[in-house]
C-alpha positions as CSV (number, residue, x, y, z in Angstrom):
1,X,0.6,-0.1,0.1
2,X,1.8,3.5,-1.2
3,X,0.4,7.1,-0.7
4,X,1.7,9.6,-3.3
5,X,2.5,13.2,-2.3
6,X,4.5,15.8,-4.5
7,X,5.3,13.0,-6.9
8,X,6.5,10.3,-4.6
9,X,5.7,7.3,-3.6
10,X,5.6,6.7,0.5
11,X,4.9,3.5,1.2
12,X,2.6,2.0,4.3
13,X,1.8,-1.1,5.6
14,X,-1.9,-2.4,5.2
15,X,-2.6,-0.3,8.1
16,X,-1.4,2.8,7.1
17,X,1.7,3.3,8.8
18,X,4.6,4.4,7.5
19,X,7.1,1.3,6.7
20,X,10.1,3.9,6.3
21,X,10.3,6.6,9.7
22,X,11.8,8.9,7.4
23,X,9.5,9.8,4.9
24,X,7.1,11.4,7.0
25,X,6.8,15.4,6.5
26,X,4.5,17.5,7.9
27,X,2.5,16.9,3.7
28,X,2.6,13.4,4.9
29,X,1.1,14.3,8.1
30,X,-1.7,15.9,6.3
31,X,-2.7,12.7,3.4
32,X,-2.5,10.2,6.4
33,X,-5.3,11.9,8.8
34,X,-7.7,13.0,5.6
35,X,-7.2,9.4,5.4
36,X,-9.0,9.1,9.2
37,X,-11.3,12.6,8.1
38,X,-8.9,14.9,11.2
39,X,-8.5,17.9,10.3
40,X,-4.7,19.1,11.4
41,X,-4.6,22.3,13.0
42,X,-2.3,23.5,16.2
43,X,-4.2,21.2,19.0
44,X,-3.8,17.8,16.3
45,X,0.2,18.9,15.6
46,X,0.8,19.4,19.1
47,X,-0.2,16.0,20.3
48,X,1.4,14.7,17.0
49,X,4.8,17.0,17.7
50,X,4.4,15.5,21.1
51,X,4.5,11.9,20.3
52,X,7.6,12.5,17.7
53,X,9.4,14.2,20.3
54,X,9.1,11.2,22.4
55,X,9.7,8.9,20.1
56,X,12.8,10.2,18.4
57,X,14.7,11.8,21.6
58,X,12.8,9.4,24.3
59,X,14.1,5.9,23.3
60,X,11.7,5.2,21.3
61,X,8.8,5.7,23.6
62,X,5.2,6.0,22.5
63,X,3.1,7.4,25.4
64,X,-0.3,5.9,26.2
65,X,-3.5,8.1,25.9
66,X,-3.5,9.0,29.9
67,X,0.6,9.8,29.2
68,X,-0.6,13.0,26.2
69,X,-3.7,13.7,28.4
70,X,-1.3,14.7,31.0
71,X,1.1,16.5,28.4
72,X,-1.2,18.6,26.9
73,X,-2.5,20.1,29.7
74,X,1.0,21.0,30.9
75,X,1.3,22.2,27.3
76,X,-2.0,24.1,27.1
77,X,-1.5,25.4,30.8
78,X,-5.3,23.7,30.9
79,X,-7.3,20.6,32.3
80,X,-7.6,18.3,29.4
81,X,-9.8,15.2,29.2
82,X,-9.5,11.7,27.1
83,X,-12.8,13.1,25.0
84,X,-11.0,16.4,23.9
85,X,-8.3,14.6,22.9
86,X,-10.3,11.1,21.5
87,X,-11.8,14.3,19.4
88,X,-9.1,15.5,17.6
89,X,-8.3,12.7,16.6
90,X,-11.8,11.3,16.0
91,X,-10.6,8.0,18.2
92,X,-7.8,6.7,20.2
93,X,-4.6,9.1,19.9
94,X,-1.9,7.4,21.1
95,X,-2.6,5.1,17.7
96,X,-4.6,7.3,15.6
97,X,-2.5,10.3,16.2
98,X,0.5,7.9,16.4
99,X,0.1,7.2,13.2
100,X,-0.6,10.3,11.7
101,X,2.9,11.4,13.3
102,X,5.0,8.7,11.1
103,X,5.3,6.3,13.8
104,X,5.4,2.7,13.9
105,X,2.4,0.6,15.4
106,X,2.5,0.9,19.3
107,X,1.9,-2.8,20.3
108,X,1.1,-2.1,23.8
109,X,-2.1,-3.6,25.3
110,X,-3.9,-1.7,28.6
111,X,-3.1,1.5,31.1
112,X,0.7,1.1,30.7
């Protein structure tokens, strides 16, 4: 499976995750987000940038939704609940935002 952007073909797996993490760009994120019906605005990009930072600068950490909620509350300076993040990504932000962020599929289960 592949997506096309700017005349380039970017390979994805059968679940839509990038085969090569280096292929990610803001344009690729837009295409991946549109596949899920997600419009990328400032709050969505804050989550995506946080996930990318954690993965690339923190030993390939892929935070769960609870951790993302806490991080966004700190970044945005206000209370954030899980529902708000689910609404931003039309589903589980740790999975959907991670895919849009060009990260590998998270294999964790439960509340870790």
